[in-house]
Wavefront OBJ file of the C-alpha trace (Angstrom):
o trace
v -26.353 39.291 -44.207
v -22.630 39.777 -43.413
v -20.966 37.434 -40.957
v -21.253 38.958 -37.451
v -18.033 37.359 -36.362
v -15.107 39.706 -37.040
v -11.860 38.462 -38.526
v -8.768 38.248 -36.334
v -6.731 41.442 -36.597
v -3.034 42.287 -36.628
v -0.465 45.074 -36.527
v 3.011 45.304 -37.979
v 6.060 46.868 -36.374
v 8.941 47.687 -38.707
v 12.213 48.177 -36.816
v 15.261 49.916 -38.190
v 17.045 53.223 -38.608
v 17.712 52.311 -42.229
v 13.970 52.478 -42.992
v 13.471 55.835 -41.293
v 16.541 57.360 -42.912
v 15.436 56.314 -46.404
v 18.517 54.145 -47.015
v 16.257 51.090 -47.347
v 12.769 50.861 -48.862
v 10.453 48.628 -46.831
v 8.863 45.827 -48.831
v 7.783 43.658 -45.967
v 4.644 45.570 -45.004
v 3.255 45.206 -48.542
v 3.991 41.493 -48.527
v 2.494 40.887 -45.089
v -0.666 42.845 -45.903
v -1.305 40.676 -48.934
v -0.689 37.391 -47.143
v -2.860 38.388 -44.176
v -5.697 39.414 -46.476
v -5.574 35.977 -48.088
v -5.659 34.359 -44.649
v -8.628 36.389 -43.398
v -6.583 38.365 -40.856
v -7.098 42.123 -40.994
v -3.974 44.262 -40.819
v -5.194 47.296 -38.874
v -2.091 49.225 -37.909
v 1.547 49.614 -38.911
v 4.352 51.492 -37.183
v 8.014 52.129 -37.885
v 10.455 52.677 -35.021
v 14.210 53.245 -34.829
v 16.777 50.880 -33.395
v 16.041 52.185 -29.931
v 15.367 49.801 -27.053
v 12.824 52.007 -25.273
v 10.936 52.791 -28.465
v 10.690 49.131 -29.454
v 9.492 48.040 -26.027
v 6.836 50.755 -25.910
v 5.577 49.988 -29.407
v 5.457 46.206 -28.838
v 3.503 46.594 -25.595
v 1.014 49.004 -27.152
v 0.423 46.898 -30.232
v 0.198 43.502 -28.510
v -2.407 44.912 -26.146
v -4.498 46.350 -28.987
v -4.450 43.615 -31.638
v -4.691 39.809 -31.879
v -1.292 39.458 -33.606
v 1.813 41.631 -33.961
v 4.364 40.958 -36.682
v 7.788 42.590 -36.401
v 10.528 42.838 -39.004
v 14.153 43.802 -38.522
v 16.770 43.796 -35.798
v 17.412 40.087 -35.169
v 20.778 39.732 -36.952
v 24.351 39.398 -35.686
v 25.408 43.060 -35.351
v 25.432 45.414 -32.351
v 22.298 47.272 -33.480
v 20.231 44.080 -33.729
v 18.444 44.622 -30.420
v 14.944 43.337 -31.148
v 15.283 40.083 -29.178
v 16.318 41.948 -26.029
v 13.559 44.500 -26.499
v 10.915 41.771 -26.876
v 12.250 40.070 -23.747
v 11.986 43.393 -21.863
v 8.457 43.990 -23.154
v 7.344 40.609 -21.783
v 9.566 40.773 -18.683
v 11.472 37.573 -19.484
v 15.213 36.896 -19.834
v 16.966 36.460 -23.169
v 19.776 33.958 -23.644
v 21.295 31.550 -26.158
v 18.873 28.701 -26.756
v 20.263 25.221 -27.313
v 17.906 24.432 -30.172
v 18.677 27.729 -31.950
v 22.395 27.215 -31.366
v 22.164 23.700 -32.870
v 20.486 25.040 -36.015
v 23.217 27.627 -36.511
v 26.050 25.194 -35.666
v 24.828 22.682 -38.228
v 24.428 25.398 -40.884
v 27.871 26.896 -40.399
v 29.525 23.459 -40.204
v 27.967 22.579 -43.579
v 29.024 25.831 -45.160
v 32.551 25.704 -43.725
v 32.228 28.960 -41.778
v 32.829 29.695 -38.122
v 30.003 30.114 -35.659
v 31.613 33.096 -33.980
v 30.251 35.211 -31.157
v 28.547 37.641 -33.519
v 26.683 34.901 -35.375
v 25.813 33.234 -32.071
v 23.827 36.371 -31.181
v 21.176 35.066 -33.580
v 20.572 32.151 -31.169
v 19.538 34.525 -28.357
v 15.824 33.906 -27.789
v 13.505 35.197 -25.039
v 12.442 32.606 -22.481
v 9.182 30.875 -23.368
v 9.272 31.699 -27.095
v 8.815 29.171 -29.872
v 11.076 29.297 -32.909
v 9.961 30.362 -36.377
v 11.510 28.298 -39.149
v 13.856 30.060 -41.563
v 14.533 27.882 -44.609
v 16.480 30.675 -46.332
v 19.340 31.464 -43.929
v 18.579 29.148 -40.933
v 18.750 31.813 -38.164
v 15.294 31.542 -36.608
v 12.684 34.073 -35.752
v 10.436 33.469 -32.772
v 6.936 33.863 -31.413
v 6.260 35.026 -27.868
v 2.653 35.449 -26.851
v 0.921 37.099 -29.799
v 4.124 38.699 -31.155
v 5.867 37.108 -34.164
v 9.442 38.357 -34.531
v 11.040 38.096 -37.976
v 14.052 39.219 -39.935
v 14.106 42.364 -42.031
v 15.664 40.862 -45.174
v 12.657 40.475 -47.489
v 13.375 36.915 -48.687
v 13.851 35.732 -45.104
v 10.804 37.682 -43.860
v 8.637 36.157 -46.532
v 9.811 32.653 -45.675
v 9.068 33.252 -42.005
v 5.596 34.572 -42.789
v 4.976 31.385 -44.773
v 6.081 29.385 -41.714
v 3.827 31.247 -39.255
v 0.553 31.802 -41.085
v -0.582 28.141 -41.344
v -0.439 27.971 -37.527
v -2.770 30.939 -37.048
v -6.546 30.926 -37.069
v -7.812 33.113 -39.884
v -11.207 34.399 -40.801
v -12.965 35.137 -44.052
v -10.606 36.338 -46.806
v -11.304 39.891 -47.974
v -12.335 40.204 -51.629
v -12.196 43.346 -53.758
v -13.115 44.860 -57.096
v -11.760 47.979 -58.790
v -13.820 50.112 -61.187
v -12.292 52.894 -63.321
v -14.550 55.946 -63.562
v -13.390 58.759 -65.855
v -14.973 61.579 -63.868
v -13.604 63.803 -61.137
v -14.214 63.026 -57.488
v -16.488 66.024 -57.187
v -18.781 64.500 -59.818
v -18.954 61.051 -58.255
v -19.057 62.005 -54.549
v -22.829 62.296 -54.124
v -23.936 59.101 -55.909
v -21.009 57.224 -54.390
v -22.076 58.291 -50.891
v -25.586 56.929 -51.578
v -24.074 53.650 -52.723
v -21.929 53.453 -49.585
v -25.063 53.902 -47.458
v -26.915 51.210 -49.439
v -24.099 48.687 -49.018
v -23.099 49.328 -45.452
v -21.503 45.884 -45.060
v -18.845 46.735 -47.676
v -15.998 49.255 -47.637
v -15.371 51.750 -50.440
v -12.276 53.674 -51.425
v -11.876 56.304 -54.133
v -8.414 56.810 -55.580
v -8.049 59.732 -58.057
v -5.798 59.535 -61.101
v -4.671 61.784 -63.942
v -3.431 59.965 -67.012
v -2.930 61.276 -70.556
v -5.111 64.280 -69.852
v -7.922 62.192 -68.395
v -9.076 62.784 -64.824
v -10.911 60.090 -62.930
v -10.993 57.757 -59.971
v -10.519 54.088 -59.361
v -13.231 53.018 -56.946
v -12.286 49.952 -54.921
v -14.974 47.990 -53.099
v -13.949 45.433 -50.477
v -15.934 42.804 -48.591
v -16.183 39.151 -47.642
v -19.455 38.306 -49.467
v -18.889 37.780 -53.202
v -22.599 38.184 -54.021
v -22.849 41.522 -52.254
v -19.553 42.666 -53.744
v -20.676 41.856 -57.285
v -24.036 43.581 -56.700
v -22.386 46.769 -55.446
v -19.910 46.749 -58.342
v -22.706 46.371 -60.857
v -24.651 49.219 -59.248
v -21.549 51.399 -59.350
v -21.028 50.706 -63.039
v -24.648 51.520 -63.815
v -24.472 54.839 -61.979
v -21.720 56.085 -64.272
v -22.520 54.249 -67.503
l 1 2 3 4 5 6 7 8 9 10 11 12 13 14 15 16 17 18 19 20 21 22 23 24 25 26 27 28 29 30 31 32 33 34 35 36 37 38 39 40 41 42 43 44 45 46 47 48 49 50 51 52 53 54 55 56 57 58 59 60 61 62 63 64 65 66 67 68 69 70 71 72 73 74 75 76 77 78 79 80 81 82 83 84 85 86 87 88 89 90 91 92 93 94 95 96 97 98 99 100 101 102 103 104 105 106 107 108 109 110 111 112 113 114 115 116 117 118 119 120 121 122 123 124 125 126 127 128 129 130 131 132 133 134 135 136 137 138 139 140 141 142 143 144 145 146 147 148 149 150 151 152 153 154 155 156 157 158 159 160 161 162 163 164 165 166 167 168 169 170 171 172 173 174 175 176 177 178 179 180 181 182 183 184 185 186 187 188 189 190 191 192 193 194 195 196 197 198 199 200 201 202 203 204 205 206 207 208 209 210 211 212 213 214 215 216 217 218 219 220 221 222 223 224 225 226 227 228 229 230 231 232 233 234 235 236 237 238 239 240 241 242 243
């Protein structure tokens, strides 16, 4: 029988005009989804919003009320359009100011690299009241966690480092396993027997992804679940149906 206890769940909020305009291709959602799957945390929703204070506040409040965790990427750098920290503060109704511990991290980093900690760079030390810092071993400027919202940079290398810092502190569930079976028949041919298989293995999830390659039509059928025995049994049954 499948475990009756559901995994923790999560949502992701990608922030930035550059994503919506197509100037930048988002890689962070793909990375986060993979890491959460390994940790047994189910990513259930993803949104993209512009660099707009009202839009960020509304999205954060909707997502944090709906899911156990919210991960954001983008908008915590030194420029004028990096407004995520202020929007998170507004969403939680707390002030945002320069934090001594965040300032110290930046001051040490810029001293060692021989660069000035100017007003623009000091913006990266502005943290909402009550938040805890997220370590950033790549470029030092921290992210932060407030409530169930984890706020991270948009630069992929930094985002990935911050995810690695946060995930060990979260309680996960059962990692999701999957198999993929290539069936060289059209979806119309496999729909009926596949529906019967889905009904038989109601504790698993099934996805059918059509392809056309070198004149061959078919579908890759992906089966996902937490129980390896059930997953293997369903995969074997699928293979026998279309042998």
